[in-house]
N, C-alpha and C positions, 0 to 999 in steps of 0.2 A: 504494500500500500504506500502511496506517495503522500508525504506530509508537506505542507506549505508553511514556512515559518521565516522569521528574520534570520539572517545569516549570522554565524559566529566565526571566531578565529579558525576553528576546526574545518570550516567550509571553504577557506580561501583557495586551496589547491583545486578543489572540485569546481569552484566558480571559474577559475582560470581555464581549466580543461574544457568545461562545457562551453564557455564563451568562445574560446579559440577554435574548438572543433565545430561549433555551431556556425561561427562566422565563416570558416573555410567552406563548410557545406552549403551555406546560403549564397555566398558570393562567388564561388568557383564558376567560371564562365561568364560572369558579369563584370568583375574587376580583375585586374592583373594580380598575379600571385605576390608580387612585391608589395602592392598596396595592402593586400590582406595580411601579410606577415608583419608589415610595418604597424598597421592598426592593432593587431593582436599584441605585439610587443609594447605598444604605447599604452593601450587601455586595459589589457587583461593580464598584466604581470603581477606577481605576488605582492610586491611593495605597494603598488597603487591600490590594489583591491584591499589590502590590509588597512589603508587609510580611509577607505570608503565604505567600510562595513556599517558604520553607524550613521545616524541622521546628522545632517549639517544644514546650513542655510541653503535652500534650493535643492537639497538632495535627501531622499527618504531612506537611504541605506539600501543595502542589497537584501533581497528576498530570495529564498531558495526553495526548490522542490527537491525533496530528499526521499530516496527509496532505500530503506535500511540505513546504511551509512554513506551511500553514494549520492552525490549531487547530480541530479538529472535535468535541472533547469535553473535559470537565474534571471531575475528582473531587477531593474532599478529605475528610478525616476525622481521627479521633484516638482515643486511648485515653481512656475515661471512668472506668475502674477498672483494677486490676491485670490482670484477666482479661476485661475487656469493652471493646469498641471501638464506634465509631459512624461511619456515613457521614453527613457534615454537608451535603455538596453533591455533586450529580451532574447535569450537563446536557450535552446534545449539540446540535450544529447541527441545527435541526429538519429540514433536508433530508437528514440522514444517519441518521435513525432507522431501525431495522430491519436494520442491517448487522452487528450484533454488537459494535459499538464500546462500548456501555454495559457489556456483559458483560466485555469485556477490561479496561476501566477498573476495574470492581468487583473482578475477580480480582487485578489488580495491587495495589490497595489492601488487599485481604483478605490477600494474602501478607505485606505489610509489617506489618499488624496482628497476624497470627498469629505472625510472628517476634518481635514484642514481647510475646507471651504471651497474646494474646486467644484466648479459647475461645468467646466469644459476640459477635455483631455486631448492632448496633441501627441503626435508621433511623426518621426521622419522615417521614410522607407525608401530604400534604393530603387530608382527606376529600373524596371526589369526584374525585380525580386518576386519570383513566382511562388515563393513560400509566404513571405510577409504580407504582401498586398492582399491576397485573398483572406488571410487570417484576420487582418484588421477590418477589412470591408465587411466581413461576416459579422463582426462585433459592433457594427454601426458607425465606423469611421468613414468620413467622406473626404475625398481629395479636395484640397483648398488651393494649393499652389505648388510650384516647382522652384527649386533653387539649387545652386551649386552645393555639393556635399561638403559637410564640415571638415572632413578629413582629407580633402584634396590637397595635393601639392600644386605648385604653379603649373606643372606640366599636365595635370589631370583635370578632367572636366566631367566627373561623375555627377549625376543629378539625383537629388533627394526629392521625393514627393512628400509634401506636407499634408497630413491628414488630421482631422479633428472630429470629436463627437461630444455631445452633451452627456453629462453623467449625473 
C-alpha cells in the first residue's frame, strides 16, 4: 500500500532517484540528454533536496509517496501569490505510473495549498510532454499561455505550457 506523507531526511535519496528517473523518462525524446542531466544535477541532488524538505516562504516542502520503505513518487510546490499556488515538481517511479499515485500526491499538495488560501493552482508543463499534459488536463487544468522554459540555457528554446485551475 502506498502512503502519502511529508518527506523526511530518510527520503532524500529516494526523492532524488524518483525525480531523476522520472525526469529522464518524461523528457527523453523531447529534450536533449545534456539538458536532462544538467537539470537533474541542479535540482535533484542530495544537498539541494536536503535543504528543501521543509516548508519555507513560497515552498511547501517535499511530499512523498512511499511503498514500504521505497519512495515511488514526489511532489513539491508553493504559494506564488496570496490566493495562487503552483506545482513546481511532480515525478513518479516510471514503473509505477498509472496506479493513481500522481493523483494522490497532487491532492495532498492541493489540500495544503488550499489551506493556505489558494483558490487557483498553476503548473508548467513541457510542450510535447505526452505524460504530463494529459495528466493535468484530466484534473481540470486549462492551458493559459506558453513561455520559454525556466531551465533553458541561451542556446535552448524549450517551451513550457502554463496551465491553471480553480481549487
